C-alpha positions as protocol buffer text, in pm:
chain_id: "A"
residue {
  index: 1
  type: MET
  ca { x: 2700 y: -650 z: 1637 }
}
residue {
  index: 2
  type: LYS
  ca { x: 2441 y: -425 z: 1475 }
}
residue {
  index: 3
  type: ALA
  ca { x: 2104 y: -324 z: 1606 }
}
residue {
  index: 4
  type: LYS
  ca { x: 1798 y: -145 z: 1476 }
}
residue {
  index: 5
  type: VAL
  ca { x: 1537 y: 39 z: 1677 }
}
residue {
  index: 6
  type: LEU
  ca { x: 1213 y: 122 z: 1497 }
}
residue {
  index: 7
  type: VAL
  ca { x: 1016 y: 397 z: 1674 }
}
residue {
  index: 8
  type: ARG
  ca { x: 654 y: 480 z: 1584 }
}
residue {
  index: 9
  type: LEU
  ca { x: 376 y: 680 z: 1737 }
}
residue {
  index: 10
  type: LYS
  ca { x: 126 y: 469 z: 1928 }
}
residue {
  index: 11
  type: ARG
  ca { x: -184 y: 389 z: 1725 }
}
residue {
  index: 12
  type: GLU
  ca { x: -404 y: 612 z: 1945 }
}
residue {
  index: 13
  type: VAL
  ca { x: -176 y: 917 z: 1895 }
}
residue {
  index: 14
  type: LEU
  ca { x: -256 y: 1141 z: 1599 }
}
residue {
  index: 15
  type: ASP
  ca { x: 14 y: 1146 z: 1332 }
}
residue {
  index: 16
  type: PRO
  ca { x: -9 y: 1482 z: 1146 }
}
residue {
  index: 17
  type: GLN
  ca { x: 304 y: 1406 z: 944 }
}
residue {
  index: 18
  type: GLY
  ca { x: 159 y: 1073 z: 831 }
}
residue {
  index: 19
  type: ASP
  ca { x: -168 y: 1245 z: 743 }
}
residue {
  index: 20
  type: ALA
  ca { x: 17 y: 1503 z: 532 }
}
residue {
  index: 21
  type: VAL
  ca { x: 200 y: 1223 z: 347 }
}
residue {
  index: 22
  type: ARG
  ca { x: -131 y: 1041 z: 286 }
}
residue {
  index: 23
  type: ARG
  ca { x: -288 y: 1355 z: 139 }
}
residue {
  index: 24
  type: ALA
  ca { x: 20 y: 1426 z: -75 }
}
residue {
  index: 25
  type: LEU
  ca { x: 14 y: 1071 z: -213 }
}
residue {
  index: 26
  type: GLY
  ca { x: -349 y: 1122 z: -314 }
}
residue {
  index: 27
  type: THR
  ca { x: -259 y: 1451 z: -484 }
}
residue {
  index: 28
  type: LEU
  ca { x: 13 y: 1271 z: -680 }
}
residue {
  index: 29
  type: GLY
  ca { x: -238 y: 1016 z: -806 }
}
residue {
  index: 30
  type: PHE
  ca { x: -171 y: 731 z: -563 }
}
residue {
  index: 31
  type: ASP
  ca { x: -533 y: 651 z: -486 }
}
residue {
  index: 32
  type: GLY
  ca { x: -648 y: 407 z: -221 }
}
residue {
  index: 33
  type: VAL
  ca { x: -396 y: 494 z: 51 }
}
residue {
  index: 34
  type: ARG
  ca { x: -610 y: 481 z: 364 }
}
residue {
  index: 35
  type: ASP
  ca { x: -354 y: 555 z: 635 }
}
residue {
  index: 36
  type: VAL
  ca { x: 13 y: 649 z: 669 }
}
residue {
  index: 37
  type: ARG
  ca { x: 215 y: 639 z: 990 }
}
residue {
  index: 38
  type: VAL
  ca { x: 560 y: 799 z: 996 }
}
residue {
  index: 39
  type: GLY
  ca { x: 832 y: 670 z: 1227 }
}
residue {
  index: 40
  type: LYS
  ca { x: 1207 y: 668 z: 1260 }
}
residue {
  index: 41
  type: LEU
  ca { x: 1468 y: 397 z: 1221 }
}
residue {
  index: 42
  type: ILE
  ca { x: 1778 y: 417 z: 1439 }
}
residue {
  index: 43
  type: GLU
  ca { x: 2074 y: 196 z: 1343 }
}
residue {
  index: 44
  type: ILE
  ca { x: 2333 y: 128 z: 1612 }
}
residue {
  index: 45
  type: ASP
  ca { x: 2671 y: -43 z: 1570 }
}
residue {
  index: 46
  type: LEU
  ca { x: 2758 y: -201 z: 1903 }
}
residue {
  index: 47
  type: GLY
  ca { x: 3098 y: -329 z: 1791 }
}
residue {
  index: 48
  type: ALA
  ca { x: 3224 y: -678 z: 1868 }
}
residue {
  index: 49
  type: SER
  ca { x: 3037 y: -740 z: 2189 }
}
residue {
  index: 50
  type: ALA
  ca { x: 3082 y: -1057 z: 2394 }
}
residue {
  index: 51
  type: ARG
  ca { x: 2733 y: -1008 z: 2537 }
}
residue {
  index: 52
  type: SER
  ca { x: 2451 y: -1246 z: 2465 }
}
residue {
  index: 53
  type: SER
  ca { x: 2168 y: -1151 z: 2234 }
}
residue {
  index: 54
  type: VAL
  ca { x: 1933 y: -1132 z: 2535 }
}
residue {
  index: 55
  type: GLU
  ca { x: 2166 y: -889 z: 2717 }
}
residue {
  index: 56
  type: VAL
  ca { x: 2202 y: -672 z: 2407 }
}
residue {
  index: 57
  type: THR
  ca { x: 1824 y: -664 z: 2357 }
}
residue {
  index: 58
  type: GLU
  ca { x: 1771 y: -558 z: 2718 }
}
residue {
  index: 59
  type: ARG
  ca { x: 2037 y: -288 z: 2679 }
}
residue {
  index: 60
  type: LEU
  ca { x: 1864 y: -160 z: 2364 }
}
residue {
  index: 61
  type: LYS
  ca { x: 1529 y: -151 z: 2543 }
}
residue {
  index: 62
  type: LYS
  ca { x: 1685 y: 57 z: 2819 }
}
residue {
  index: 63
  type: MET
  ca { x: 1837 y: 294 z: 2559 }
}
residue {
  index: 64
  type: SER
  ca { x: 1498 y: 324 z: 2392 }
}
residue {
  index: 65
  type: ASP
  ca { x: 1311 y: 390 z: 2716 }
}
residue {
  index: 66
  type: GLU
  ca { x: 1560 y: 651 z: 2833 }
}
residue {
  index: 67
  type: LEU
  ca { x: 1649 y: 835 z: 2510 }
}
residue {
  index: 68
  type: LEU
  ca { x: 1549 y: 697 z: 2172 }
}
residue {
  index: 69
  type: ALA
  ca { x: 1171 y: 687 z: 2223 }
}
residue {
  index: 70
  type: ASN
  ca { x: 911 y: 863 z: 2432 }
}
residue {
  index: 71
  type: PRO
  ca { x: 727 y: 566 z: 2588 }
}
residue {
  index: 72
  type: VAL
  ca { x: 425 y: 783 z: 2667 }
}
residue {
  index: 73
  type: ILE
  ca { x: 339 y: 840 z: 2300 }
}
residue {
  index: 74
  type: GLU
  ca { x: 568 y: 602 z: 2108 }
}
residue {
  index: 75
  type: ASP
  ca { x: 616 y: 228 z: 2068 }
}
residue {
  index: 76
  type: TYR
  ca { x: 943 y: 74 z: 1956 }
}
residue {
  index: 77
  type: GLU
  ca { x: 1081 y: -254 z: 1828 }
}
residue {
  index: 78
  type: VAL
  ca { x: 1442 y: -366 z: 1858 }
}
residue {
  index: 79
  type: SER
  ca { x: 1629 y: -616 z: 1644 }
}
residue {
  index: 80
  type: VAL
  ca { x: 1986 y: -743 z: 1663 }
}
residue {
  index: 81
  type: SER
  ca { x: 2208 y: -897 z: 1394 }
}
residue {
  index: 82
  type: ASP
  ca { x: 2569 y: -1009 z: 1389 }
}
């Protein structure tokens, strides 16, 4: 079972890295880019788990809350595939 956790800064948190990318895109001639937000994608191989999809999702949320994301400034999304 494979899982993905997408972590991004909350909308109200300034994203200086995203702003730098937006400016660089403009410098390279990519006009019209209004906003860029930079995040991270974490891929996790959970092996052949006999757990239900709901249990795996809850486990991933716990991992995200405790280690993978900073819930104060970041949001995250989890997805699971076989």
